[in-house]
N, C-alpha and C positions, 0 to 999 in steps of 0.2 A: 852266513856260515853254512847253511843247509840248503841252499838254492838247488832246485831240481831233485832233491831227495824226497823219498816217500816213507812216511812213518806210520806205524800202527801203535796205538796206545791202548792197552786194556785197562779197564777201570778208569777210563778217561773222562767220565761224566761228573765226578765229584772229587773233592779233596786233593791229594797230591797228584793224582792222575790228570785231573782237570788242568792244574797248573802246568804240568808237563806238556799236555797237548797244546795249550795256548803258547807256551814258550817255543816249542818246536815249529809251530806255524809262524810265529813272529820271526824266527830265524830263517824262514824261507821254505820250510818243508811243507809238502802236501800231506795231510794227516787223516788217517782213519781213526775216528773216535769210537772206541768200543766200550760199551757199558751195558750190562744186563739190567741195570736200574733197580737193584734190590736194596732192601734195608740192610743195616750192618750185619744182621744175622743170616743174610742170604734169602730172605723171604720177600714176597710181593714184588715180583719183577715189573718194570715199567719201561717204556721206550723213551721217556722224557729226557733224562740226563744226557744221553749220547747226542740226541738231536739238538738239545739246547746249546751244548758246547760247539758242535759243528756249525750251528748258526752264528754263534758268537765269533768264531774264526772267520766265517764268510763276511760278517759285518765289518771286520777289521781289515778286509781286503785279501784274506788268505783263501786257500782251497781246502775243503774238508768233506769227508763223507761219514755218515753215522752208521754204526753197527750195533745191534742189540743181542747178538748171540752170546751164549754162555761159554766161557773158556773151559769149563769143566767137561763139556761135551766134545768128543773127538771131531765130529762133523761140524760142530759150531765153530771150533777153532780153525778148521779148514776154511769155512766160509769167511771168517774174519780176515785171514790172509788173502783169500781170493778176492775179497772186496778191494784191497789195495791194488792188486794186479789188474782187475777189471776196470777200476775207476781211473787209476793213475799209471798203469803200465808196469809196475815193479814194486818191490819192497826193499828198502835200504835199512830201515831202523825198526826194531821191535822193542817196545818198553812194556814190561808186564807188571802193571800196578794193581790189577784186579785182586780183591781179597774180601773175605768175610771173617766174622768172629763167632764162635760158639763157646764162650769161656765156661769152664767148669773144673773144679778140683779133680785130680786124677781118680780119687776114690768114688766120685759121683758121675764121671763122664760116661755118656752112652756111646755105643758103637756108631749110631747115626751122627752124633755130634763130632766124633772123630773123623768119620769119612767125609762129612760135608765140608769141613775146613781143608782137609788134605786134598779133596777133589778140586776145589777152587784154586788154592795156592800152588800146591806142588804139581798135581796132575794138569791143572790149567796152564801153568808155566811150561811144562813139558809139551803139552798139546800144541801150543802156539809156536814154541821154538822148533818143534819137529816139523811143522808145516812150512815154516819160513826157511829152515836150514837148507833144503835142496836148492831153493831159488837163490839164496845168498851165495851158496857154494858155486853155483853155475855162473853167476855174474861176477864172482871173485871180489865181492864187496858186501859188507854188512856190519851193522852195529846192533848188538843185543844188550839191553840193560834190564836186569832182573831186580827184584826187590826182596831182600832178606830182612832181618830185623834183629834188634837187640834181644828179643825173646828167643831167637834161635842161637844167638851168640852167648848170652848170659843166663837165659831162663827167666820166665815170669810166672809167679804162682797162678794156677788156674788156667794155664795156656799150654797144656801138653800137646794138644792138636796143632795149635798155631806155631808153637816153638819147634815142633818136629817138622812141620811143613817148611818153615823158614830156614831151618838148618838143612833140610833136604834140598831146598833151592840153592843154598850155598854150594853143596856138593855137585849138584847138576851144573851150575854155572862154571865151576872149575873144569869139569869134564868137557862141556861144550867149548870152552876156550881152547882146550887142547885138540878137540876134534876138528874145529873149524879154523883155527888160527892160520894154518898154512894156506888157506884159501882167501886170506884177506878179510876174514870175519873175526870180530872181537866180541867177547862176552864178559861183562863186568856186573857187579852187584852193588846196590846201595842199601844201607841200613839207616833209614830216616827216623828222626825224632821230630814230630810236629803235632800240633793240636788239630786233630780231626775227629770225626764222629766215632772212629774206631779206637782212638787212644784216650778219649776223655770220658769213657763210661765210668759210672760210679765205682765199679769193682776195680778197674785199673787205676783210678785216682787213689783209692785206698791202698792198693798194693804198692804203687809207686811211692807214696808218701811214707809208708811203713819202711820200705827199703832205704829211702833217703835218711830217715831217722836212725836207722841201724848203721848208717855210715857206708853203705855199699857204694863203691867207686862209680858205677855206671848210673847212679841216681843222685848226683850232686845237686841237680836242679830242683827247686821247689815247684809245686803245681802251678803257681803264678808264672814262673819262668817258662814252664812248659806251654802254658796257654799263649805266651807271647811268640812262640815258634810257629810261624805261618807255613801252611802246606806249600805255598809257592816258593819258599826258600830252597826247596830241593831241586826245582826245575833247571836252574842254570847249569848245574853239574851234569844233569842228564843231557842237555844240549851239547855241552863240551864233549862228553863221552861219545856222542853220536856223530861228532864231526871228524874231519880228516886230521885235525890236530891231535886226536887221541888214537891214531892208528897203531901206535906202539903199546897202548895200554890194554892188557888182556889178562883175564883171570884175576882181577883185583877187586878188593872190597873197600867201600868208602862209607864212613859213618858221618851222617849229615844232620846237623842240629842248628837251625838258624844260620848265622854267618860263620859257623864253625864247621869245617870239613876236615876229616881225618882219614888218612890212608891206614887201613888196618893191617896188622902183621899177619903173615901166613902162619899156620900152625908149625911149631918147632919144639924140639926137646929143650927143656930148661934145666933139667937135672938128669943125670944118668949114673947108674951103678953097673959095674961089670965085673965078671970073673970068667975064668977059662971054662969051667964046667957049670952044670946046673946048680942054681941056688937051692939050698935046703930051707925048710920052713924056719928052723931055729936061727939060721943066718939072717933071713929076712926080718924075723921078729926083732932081732938085735939091731940091724943096720938101717932098715927103712925109716923108723921114726927119727933117726939122726940125720937122714939124707933126703930121700924123695919126699916125705910128707912133713918134714920139719917146717914149721911156720904156717902150715895151711890152716885156713879158717873155715869152719862149717858155715855155709850160707844160710842154713835154716836150722839152728841148734834147737834141741828140745826145750820146751818152756821151763823156765826156772834156772837155766844155765846162763 
């Protein structure tokens, strides 16, 4: 499906990114496996993961190159993209899986914890897209697959930095889709649910189980069910979105959990009130509870309610 295509996968050394890199290679793409090789919190970089996956692809008969630059660095992202061009002559596919976590409740989060996560996820995605975009535009072909998250869609306690970054990636993807679509380049985003070292931390386990017990729709699965969702389950959809078969799919968001794949709706108005002139406070006080806010449920009610 991807014969003669060249792909770059950031965060390709572990978890979902590893599965994506292997799947793209199995579909015929030549792959640049980028991974800074850090722990889940972004510390202790190492070159091992990127080279391990590149070697795994080579042993399976594919072609791959390893990259250990950080996506958070402007020059690093440029080198990641340049590796694809220098080794394989072009870049057709960019998949931005790289990410870290620095979870903390909003009233305890430090500025450094905020910036560290935004730099890797949001700035890192921008950096890589920005360096790949001119090349894809010039060749009139390209597939960009970014990674958003349920944290950006629904919110997770203790993840103000991560949720903001993932929500920002969603907005970035929509704009990129419109900026590049006329040049034959598509940009879509995945919101995966899988058991990885980033999703199965003690804090996230506790938060997810609490939300499930409270009946929140996005947390129907038990922790055991979550553990059964393999990171490699996400890869087939990435390969499809990177193929010519998805040339018409642009600016869309997909929620992926095991064998379940959902196309997410675009934001839309669900209730509207209108009058010819400006609303008064007294009017809003009377009508809003009976219209716009009727039936709304507080996702985090005060204790005791």
